[in-house]
C-alpha positions as CSV (number, residue, x, y, z in Angstrom):
1,M,6.6,41.1,-0.6
2,K,9.5,42.6,1.3
3,I,9.3,45.4,3.9
4,N,12.3,46.5,6.0
5,N,14.1,43.3,5.0
6,V,11.2,41.2,6.2
7,Q,9.8,38.7,3.7
8,I,6.0,38.3,3.7
9,E,4.6,35.3,1.8
10,C,1.5,33.3,1.3
11,I,1.5,29.6,0.6
12,Q,-1.2,26.9,0.5
13,G,-0.4,24.0,2.8
14,D,-0.4,22.5,6.2
15,I,1.0,24.7,9.0
16,T,2.3,21.6,10.9
17,K,4.7,20.9,8.0
18,Q,6.6,24.2,7.9
19,Q,10.0,22.7,8.5
20,D,11.9,26.0,7.8
21,I,9.9,28.1,10.3
22,E,10.9,28.5,14.0
23,V,7.5,29.2,15.4
24,I,4.0,28.5,14.1
25,V,0.9,30.1,15.4
26,N,-2.0,28.2,16.8
27,A,-5.5,29.6,16.3
28,A,-6.5,28.5,19.8
29,N,-9.5,28.6,22.1
30,K,-9.2,30.5,25.3
31,F,-8.4,27.3,27.3
32,L,-5.6,26.4,24.8
33,A,-7.1,22.9,24.5
34,P,-7.0,20.6,21.5
35,G,-10.0,21.3,19.3
36,G,-10.9,21.2,15.6
37,G,-9.2,23.0,12.7
38,V,-5.7,24.4,13.2
39,A,-5.7,23.8,17.0
40,G,-6.6,20.1,16.5
41,A,-4.0,19.6,13.8
42,I,-1.2,21.3,15.9
43,H,-2.1,19.4,19.1
44,S,-2.4,16.1,17.3
45,K,1.1,16.5,15.6
46,A,2.8,17.9,18.7
47,G,1.6,15.2,21.0
48,P,0.0,15.4,24.5
49,E,2.9,17.2,26.1
50,L,1.8,20.4,24.3
51,Y,-1.6,20.5,26.0
52,Q,0.1,19.7,29.4
53,E,2.3,22.9,28.9
54,C,-0.7,24.9,27.6
55,K,-2.7,24.2,30.8
56,K,-0.2,26.4,32.7
57,Y,-1.2,29.5,30.7
58,A,-4.9,29.0,30.2
59,P,-7.3,30.7,30.0
60,I,-6.1,33.6,27.9
61,E,-8.2,36.4,26.4
62,T,-9.0,37.2,22.8
63,G,-6.0,38.8,21.2
64,D,-3.5,37.6,23.8
65,A,-0.5,35.4,22.9
66,V,1.6,32.8,24.8
67,I,4.5,30.7,23.6
68,T,5.2,27.0,24.3
69,K,7.6,24.4,23.0
70,G,6.7,22.6,19.7
71,Y,7.4,19.1,21.0
72,K,6.9,16.6,18.1
73,L,6.3,19.4,15.5
74,P,9.2,20.3,13.2
75,N,9.1,23.8,14.8
76,P,10.8,24.5,18.1
77,F,8.0,26.8,19.3
78,V,4.2,27.4,19.0
79,I,2.6,30.7,19.8
80,H,-1.1,30.3,20.8
81,T,-3.5,33.2,20.2
82,V,-7.3,33.4,20.6
83,G,-9.0,35.1,17.6
84,P,-12.3,36.9,17.8
85,V,-15.6,35.1,17.3
86,Y,-16.9,37.3,14.5
87,Q,-20.6,37.6,15.4
88,Q,-19.9,38.0,19.2
89,E,-17.0,40.5,19.3
90,K,-17.8,44.2,19.5
91,N,-14.8,45.1,17.4
92,P,-13.6,42.0,15.6
93,A,-11.1,43.7,13.3
94,E,-9.3,45.3,16.3
95,K,-9.1,42.0,18.2
96,L,-7.9,40.1,15.1
97,A,-5.2,42.7,14.5
98,M,-4.1,42.3,18.1
99,C,-3.6,38.6,17.6
100,F,-1.1,39.2,14.8
101,K,0.7,42.1,16.5
102,N,1.0,40.3,19.8
103,C,2.3,37.1,18.2
104,L,4.9,39.0,16.2
105,L,6.1,41.0,19.2
106,L,6.3,37.8,21.3
107,A,8.3,36.0,18.7
108,D,10.5,39.0,18.2
109,S,11.1,39.2,22.0
110,K,12.4,35.6,21.8
111,Q,14.8,36.6,19.0
112,L,13.1,34.3,16.5
113,K,13.6,34.8,12.8
114,S,10.6,33.2,11.2
115,I,6.9,32.8,12.0
116,A,4.0,31.1,10.2
117,F,0.3,32.1,10.7
118,P,-2.9,30.4,9.7
119,A,-6.1,32.3,8.7
120,I,-7.0,33.1,12.4
121,S,-10.7,33.2,13.2
122,T,-11.9,32.2,9.6
123,G,-13.0,28.7,10.6
124,I,-15.6,28.0,13.2
125,F,-15.2,31.5,14.6
126,G,-16.9,32.7,11.4
127,Y,-14.7,35.6,10.3
128,P,-15.2,36.4,6.6
129,V,-12.0,35.4,4.8
130,D,-11.7,38.5,2.6
131,E,-12.1,40.8,5.5
132,A,-9.7,38.7,7.7
133,A,-7.1,38.7,5.0
134,E,-7.0,42.5,4.8
135,V,-7.0,42.9,8.6
136,S,-4.3,40.3,9.1
137,I,-1.9,41.5,6.4
138,N,-2.3,45.1,7.4
139,A,-1.6,44.2,11.1
140,V,1.6,42.4,10.0
141,I,2.7,45.3,7.9
142,E,2.0,47.8,10.7
143,T,4.0,45.8,13.2
144,I,7.1,45.2,11.0
145,P,8.8,48.5,11.9
146,H,8.8,47.4,15.5
147,L,10.5,44.1,14.9
148,K,14.3,43.5,15.3
149,S,14.8,39.8,14.7
150,I,11.9,38.5,12.5
151,Q,13.0,38.1,8.9
152,K,10.2,35.9,7.4
153,I,6.5,36.0,8.0
154,R,4.5,33.3,6.2
155,F,0.7,32.9,5.9
156,V,0.0,29.2,5.5
157,L,-3.5,28.7,4.1
158,F,-5.0,25.3,4.2
159,D,-7.5,25.4,1.3
160,Q,-7.2,26.9,-2.3
161,Q,-10.0,29.4,-1.8
162,T,-8.5,30.9,1.4
163,F,-5.0,30.9,-0.2
164,S,-6.3,32.7,-3.3
165,I,-8.0,35.4,-1.2
166,F,-4.9,36.0,1.0
167,E,-2.5,36.0,-2.0
168,K,-4.7,38.5,-3.9
169,K,-5.0,40.8,-0.9
170,L,-1.2,40.7,-0.3
171,R,-0.6,41.6,-4.0
172,E,-3.2,44.4,-3.8
173,I,-1.6,45.9,-0.6
174,N,1.9,45.5,-2.0
175,E,1.0,47.2,-5.3
176,G,-0.8,50.0,-3.3
177,K,2.5,50.7,-1.5
178,G,4.2,51.1,-4.9
179,N,6.2,47.9,-4.8
180,P,6.5,46.0,-8.1
């Protein structure tokens, strides 16, 4: 899908292996500490220097975003954002949308051209994948007109089921906008 010369794509894979992307997004906890899921994989691959830098910025609130170096990752940068815990947040859709908008605006402010997102909040934070896909993709589409440097936005989904849901939702939204 292409909007305003920005390519949006979904792939199944490992976010820590996106060698053609300048910044990957970490679905972080508020202390930006290594954990399970995406955060664990990113911290493990980046090395201990990542957490040392993260400590300077923690804690952060749900929806906020901060940027660090990528260290041993193939990406020069990592943006860390805290997604909503689905059952505990008063307005989880608004908070999830904020994660995507804030990450994109931060990457754009650094003149980065490419960014990769995981399925934020769909793991232990319990956000239903189908709902998260719609909120995430719509937040990205709504933010694109405000971007100057971003040219590629990639959703990197770890398992087949999550990938299928995101890919289907992207196709439905694209067709709803009248794009072939």
